[in-house]
KOLKEDREN-392879 format. One record per residue: x, y, z of N, C-alpha, C, O in turn; residue in one letter. Coordinates in steps of 0.1 Angstrom, whole numbers, plus 5000, padded with zeros to 4 digits. Last residue first. Layout:
! KOLKEDREN-392879
XYZXYZXYZXYZa/...
This chain:
! KOLKEDREN-392879
089483939522090384069517090784029503091484109496t/088283709533087483829532088383959528087984079530g/091183559533089983559538089283669540089583739549h/093183399508092883529515091483499521090683429515p/094583089514093883169505093683279513093883269525r/097582879513096482969520095883049509096383089499e/097782599490098482699499097182779506096082749505g/097682569455097082539467097482629477097482749474g/100382689443099882559442099182509453099682429461a/100783019431100482949443099982819438099082829430a/103083089404101683099410101582999421102282889421p/105483269397105383139406103983119412103683139424f/104883499380105983379377105883249384106083139379t/103083609396102783539383103683449377103483349370r/104683679416103683589419103083519407102583399407r/106283879404106983759408105783649410106083529407y/104284079399104983989388105683879391105783789383d/103784129426102684089417103284039405102783929401t/106384239436105784119441104484059432104383939432p/108184349406107384369416106784249422106684159415s/111784259401110284279397109484299407109884259418v/114084269415114184329401112684329395112484389384g/114884219442114484119432114584169417114984099408v/115484469454116084359458115984259447117084219443q/113484659443114884709445115684589446116684589440k/110984529448111584569435112984589432113584539423l/111184489476111084369467111584409453112284339446f/111084739486112284669486112284539479113384489475h/108684839473109584909472110784819474111584809465h/106884639483106784669469108184739468108984679461r/107084669510107184529503107484569491108584529488l/105984939514107284879518107784749512108984739508n/103284869506104184979500105684949502106384929493n/102384709526102484649511103584759505104584719499a/104484709558103184759547103484699533104484649530t/106284499573105484639577104184639567103184569569g/108084309566108384439560107384559562107584669557l/107884079579108484159587108884299581109584389586g/106283859569107783879565108783989572110083989572s/103783939575104483799580105883799576106683729582r/103284189565103184159579103984059582104984069590e/103684119536104384219542104584209558105684219564a/101283949534102683899531103883999536104983949541v/099384119540099683999549101083959546101883929555k/099284279520099384339532099884239542100584269552e/098984119496100384189500100584229512101684239517l/097083829506097183959499098584029502099283989511p/097883499498097683589507097783739502098583759493l/098183269486097483359478097183479486096183549482s/101283089488099883139490099283229483099783269472t/103883009476102982919480101682949485100882859487s/104883239466104983149456103983039462103282969453e/104783419486104283479473104083359463103283359454l/106083309504104683329507104083389493102883399492l/108783339495108083199499106683199499106083099494g/109083579493109083519478108383369483107683309475q/109183649520108283729512107983629498106883619494a/111483549528110283499534109183549526108083489525q/113483679511113283529509111983499517111183429510g/113083929524112683909511112683769507111783739498i/113983859549112683899548112083899534110883879532r/116683809543115483689546114283739545113383659541q/117584049535117583949525116583829531115883759524n/117184199557116484239546116284109536115184079530l/119084069573117584059577116884089564115984009561l/121584159559121083999561119583999565118883919559w/121384439562121184379548120984219549120284159540q/121884439590120384489584120284459571119084449567l/124484319593123184259597121984329593120984249592p/125884339558125784389571124584309580123784229574t/127684039543126784139544126484199557126784129568v/129183799547129483889535128784009533129084089525g/128783619565127883619555128383719544127883709532t/130883639585130283519582129383489569129283389564a/131683889585132583799580132083659577132683579570e/129084009593129684049580130783949578130883919566r/129083869617128083839609128783879593128883799583l/131183999632131183849630129983789620130083669617r/130484249631131784209625131984089622132584049612r/128184279649128184329634129484269626129384229614y/129284169672127984069665128084139650128084069640f/130884389679131384249677130384169669130884099660t/128884579682130084599672130684459669130884429658r/127084499702126484509688127784529678127684489667p/128484219720128184369718127784389703128084309694s/126783919728127783999720127684139722126484169725l/124983719730125683759740126983839737127983809742a/122783689711124183629710125383639720126483589718a/120983849723120783729722121883619720121983509725r/122384109715122084069728121783909731122283849741r/122284109688123684099695123384039709123983949715a/119684139682120383999679121683999686122183889691l/119184389694118484269697119184109695119184019702d/120784539678120984539695120284409698120884339706e/119684529655120984469656121184459669121884359673v/116184449656117284539656118684459658118684349662t/113084339645114384309652115284419649115084469638l/109684329649110884439647111984419653112084459665p/108783999637108884089648109984209644110884189636r/108883829616107583919615107584009627106684099629h/111183659620111183769610110183889611110383999608l/111683459636110983589640111183699633111283809638n/112883249626111683199631110983339637109883329643e/115283379622114583339610112983309613112083339606l/116483439646115883549639114883479625113983549621a/117183169651116183219658115483349653114283369655w/119283149632117983049631116983109640115783109636a/120983329645120383339630119183249629118183289623l/121583219669120883319669120283379654119383459652v/122782949660121582979667120783089666119583089663p/125183069643123882949639122882989647121983059642g/127383179650126083269650124883179646123783219645l/130083079650129283059661127983129663127383149674g/131683129629131683239640130783209651130683289661r/131482949611132382929618132683039629133683039636a/129082789598129182889607130282899615130082859626d/127982679566128882659578128882799585128782909579t/125782759552125782629556126882589567126782499575a/124183089562125382989554125582869560125382859572p/120883119554121883119565123083039557122882949548v/119983219519119883159531121183159542122283189539s/118783319492119483379502119283319516118383369524h/119083179462118583149477119283199486120383149490d/117583339432118883299442118383259457117383309462i/115783429418115983259418116983249427117183129431f/115883699413114683639420114683499422113783439428q/118283739401118183759415116983699423116883669435a/117883729375118083589382118183619397118183529405q/115383969368116683899365116883779373115883729379g/112684139352113484119363114784029358115184009346g/110483979328110984099335111984039348112083919351p/111083829296110683809310111283929320112483959319r/109883849267110583909273110183889289109083929294h/108083639256109283739245109983799254111083819250a/107483339271107283489272108583539262109683489261p/106683049251107483119262107383279261107083339250v/105982899228105182929240105982959253105882909264v/107182929203107782829213107182819227107582749235m/105383089191105582959186106382879197106082759199r/105983329207104683269208104583119203103883039208r/108683369199108283319211107083269215106983189225a/108083449172108783319176108583279190108283159192l/106783699175105983569170106883439173106283329176q/108783829189107683789196106883679188106483579194n/110783839170111083779180109883739188109883629194a/109383989149109883849145110083779158109583669159v/108784229163107884149158108183999155107383909159h/111384339169110484299179109484189174109384089180a/114184239145113084319148112184249159112184119160g/116384109139115184109129114084149132112984119127l/118384149158118684119145117484149135117584199124d/117284179181118284269178118384279162118584389156r/115383979184115084099185115884199180115384299175r/117583749183116583759172115983899173115983949162v/118783819209119483829196118583849183118883929175l/116483759225117083909224117883929212117784029205h/116483499221115483569217115683709215115083769206l/118983439233118583399222117683479214117883509202c/118283529262119383589255119283549238119383649230l/116183329270115983479269116883569261116483669254d/117683109266116583129258116483269257116583329246l/119383159289119883129275118883149266119183209256g/117683119310118283269306118683249292118283329284a/117282859312116682919306116783089301116283149292t/120682799320119382709313118482809309118882869299l/122083069337122182949330120682899327119682959331g/122783409319122783329331122483189325122483159313a/124883519292123583499298123883419311124983369313s/126583789274126283669280125183639289124483739293t/128083919243126783909253126883789261127383689255l/129584169225129884039235128784019245128484109254v/129184389212129684259205129984139213130584039210d/127084499235127384519219127784399212126984319207g/126584359258127584459258127984469244129184459240d/123884259275124284279261125484399263125184499269d/123283989298123984129295124284129280124784039274v/120783829316121683849305122183969305121684059311y/119383839339119383729332120083719319119983609312l/121283959368120683969355120483839349121083729352v/122883949391121483959392120583969379119383989380s/125683919388124783799393123083799393122383709395d/128184049373126684079378125883949378125383899368d/131384089372130483999371129184039377129284079389v/133484239353132584269364131484209362130684229353r/136884089350135584109345134684149358134884129370v/139284069364139184199354137784189348137484289341k/139483859376139083959384138884069376138284169380p/138583569373138783659364138483779369137383829367h/138283389394139283359384139883449375140983439369r/136283529408137583499414138683489406139783539409e/133983549390134783669395136083639402136983729402a/133483269388133883339376134683469379135683509373l/132983179412133983139408134583219395135783239392q/130683349413131683379424132983319417134083379416a/128783229396129483379392130583399402131483479399t/127782989398128983009393129583139393130783159391h/124883049404125882929411127282919409127982849417m/123983179384124383259398125183159408125883189417w/125583169351124483109364124983139376126083129380h/126683489344126783319342125683289351125083369358a/127783799328127083709338127283569335127883529325t/129384119327129083999323128483909333128583939345a/131084409316129884369327129684219320129684209308r/134584419310133184409304132284379316132784329326r/137184409315136684529317135484549312135084659310g/137384109297137984179305137584339303137484379292d/136283919280135283989288136184079298135584139306l/138183799263137083889258136183969266135384059261l/139883639272140283759276139183869271139283989273g/139683359271140083429259140283569260140683629250a/138383339295139683269294140183329280141383339280a/135883439289136683489300138383479299139183559302a/134883279273135083389269136083479277136783569273l/134783039291135583039279135883179272136983209267a/133083129311134383079314135283089301136283149301f/130683129297131283269298132583239306133283339309a/129482909296130382939284130983069286131783119278g/127782859317129282839318130082859306131382849307t/125283049300125582979314127282949315127983049313c/126383119267125283079278125882999288126782909287l/127783369250127883289261126583249267125883339273s/129083519220127783499228128183369240128883279236v/130383769199130483649209129283639218128683739223m/130483839164129783879178129883759185129483649179r/133483859144132383779151131783849164132483899172s/135783999137134584069136133483989140132384039139g/138283859142137783869126136283939126135683939115g/138583859167139483959160138983959145139384049137d/136783649172136383789177137283889168136883999163y/138183429161136983469155136583629160136183709152a/140483409178140583439162139183489157139083589150h/139383379202140083529198140283519186140283639181r/138383119198137483229201137983359197137383439190l/140582979191139682999180138783099184138283169175a/141882989214142483059204141583079194141683179187d/140182849230140482979235141183049222140883169219v/140382599220138982659218139482819223138882899217l/142982509224142582519210140982609210140582659200e/142982499252143882609244143282619232143082729227g/140082449274141082379263141582509253140882589248p/140582609303139582599290140482559280141482619277v/141982449331141982549322141182529309141082409306p/140082389362140882339351140882449340139982529340a/138682429386139682539379140582479369141682519368g/136782259393138082239398138982339393140182319396d/134282399383134582329398135682309401135882339413e/134882459355134282549366134582509379135082589387v/136382279344136882399342135982509352136482609355c/135082059348136282069355136782209353137682249360a/132782059332132682079346134082119352134082199361d/133682239301133682099308133582139324134182249328p/131382489292132582439291132682309300131682269307v/128582599268129182539282130582529278130982539267s/127982749247127082699255127582649268126882679278t/128883009226129482889233128582849246128382939254v/128583129195127783069208128582989215128982889209i/129283379172129783269178129183239193129283329202v/128183549143127883519157128483389161128383289153t/129183529116128583659122128683659137129183749143d/132283369111130783349115130383489118131183559123a/134883389107134083439096132683429101131883499095g/135883119127136283219119135483269108135383189099a/134782849131134082969138134683089131133883189130l/136382669118135182739111134182839117133182899113d/137982569135138482659127137482729118137682839111a/136582369148136582489157137382599145137182709148l/134682199122135882219133135682349140134682419138g/131682059115132482159112133582159124133182119135y/129881859121130581839108131681949106132581929098r/129781679152129781789144130381789130131281709128s/127481469167128781449159128681599151127681639146r/126181339197126281449189127381449180128481439186l/124381109214125681159208125281239197124381219189q/122681019246122581099232124081109227124881119236l/123680769267123080889265123080929250123580849243g/124980529273123780539277123080659274121880669278s/127780499265126580449255125180469258124280429250g/129080449297129080499284128280429274128280309274a/126880479325128080439317127980469303126980519298p/126780789347126280689337127080619328128080679323e/127680979362128180829365127580729357127780609359d/126981229351128381199354128581049356129680999353g/124681159324124981219336126281179341126681079335q/125181239287124981139297125181229311125681339311r/126081269253125281329265124881219275124481119271g/128981279236127781189243127381269254128081329262e/130181329205129881409218128881309224127981269216v/132581249183131481249186131181289200132181289207s/134781489164134281369172133081359179132581469181t/135281739154134881629145134481509152133781429146g/135481939171136881869166136381749157137181659153d/133182179163133882109172135282039167135982099159g/130082349157131382319153132282269166132082319177c/127382369140127782329153129282289149129582209140m/125882629123126582549124127182509138127482599146r/122782799112123482739123124482639120124082549112l/121683069096122382939092123382879103124582909103d/118483219100119883209103120483059097119782959093y/116683319070116783289084118283269088119083299080w/116283559043116783439051116783439063116883549069p/113183579059114183509050114983609043114583719038e/111083539086112283619080112783549071112883429074a/108483429090108783539097109983629091109983759090l/108183229071107083319069107583419080106883519080d/110583089074110683169062109283269062109283369055p/112582989095111083049096110883139085110983259087q/114582689101114082819093112482839094111482769094p/116082619131114882589122114582719114114282829119k/118382719144118382619133117382579126117482519115g/117782919163118382949150118482859142118582889130f/116382789183115882939181116582969166115883029157v/117282539186115682569184115482699179114482729172t/119782559189119482479179117882509175117382519164c/120082709213120382779199119982689188119682739177p/119082509230118382629230118882709214118082749206i/120582259230119482259223118782399221117982409213s/122682339249123082299235121682309226121682369215v/121382369271121782469267122182469253122082569245e/120482079274119482199273120082319267119482369257y/122781949279122281939266121082049265120782109254l/123581979307124182069296123582059280123682149272d/122481739317121881879322122381969311121482029306w/124081549307122581559301122181679304121581749296s/127081639301126181589310124981619304124881709296p/129381569273128381679278127381589290127081469287i/132581439275131081389274130181519281130381569292r/135081599254134581539268133081499264132581519253i/135781639229136681559237136181539252136881469261d/133981939225134181799222135381739232135781789242e/131482159226132582129234132981959232132281879238p/130582339200130182209206131382159212132382129206v/129482659194130682569197130082429205129382429215v/127582779165127782719178128882639182129282539175m/
């Protein structure tokens, strides 16, 4: 596992660092023998985990025994993250890391990234022409900076044979358990997941966690009509209805909304209705018929169809993931 050194790891990123340690670092002789031999590789300097504005010495410290040169010859190389500047500011991934990753891959290592670690694999050219993912908050930057990568922001992880990538945080655990399943079989992976008190396999993808909201900035002056639409999703809305309320022709409204949101008006409406349904499934125990009615999707069958297509899981499975904490309860149905 690559430990990104010469920077301080934010406490947030320590979660991804801990996932491979938990899955691969603790021997499980009753499940499989031998188990994995996990080595944390960096430049040999200490790494301190802290939040961005915390003073030095206030966080955890990691010290790796192995250097980046030790990545060569590994069966699997895992990159958990890159410095924030490489994601937010477009700073280059450290050259020595890029070279080490290329060398390891050329030597036959299986390459894996968790969350923003995909930026390192992309910088090394290992994702060119491949489908890959990262945390949905960073996939747009990944796609913009590496146009040869086929970025998919809807999945928890992508297995492309010898190169695998995952979305952020807990999706990294999904991918690590998937690696155990590939290497040691489903029974071992399932038993390990039970010990970690996590699902052996989560249905769906990270699309179920993306916030499909009105754009924060509205350069085309559509904010009021979109806000009105959100308040009236239960009604049968058409493009003509929204255009009329915006005092625009349907063609002009279509063009401006597409420019502002990147999707067509009908797709925008569907996204908002799915979002409304997600909120109701998370916060209430209303039957699916009522959820469909309130979100403007009409019938329970229509809700199931669009929800599965858009989110990747059924409304029932989604509700199990986000059980209602109080909220409304069904009355007589």
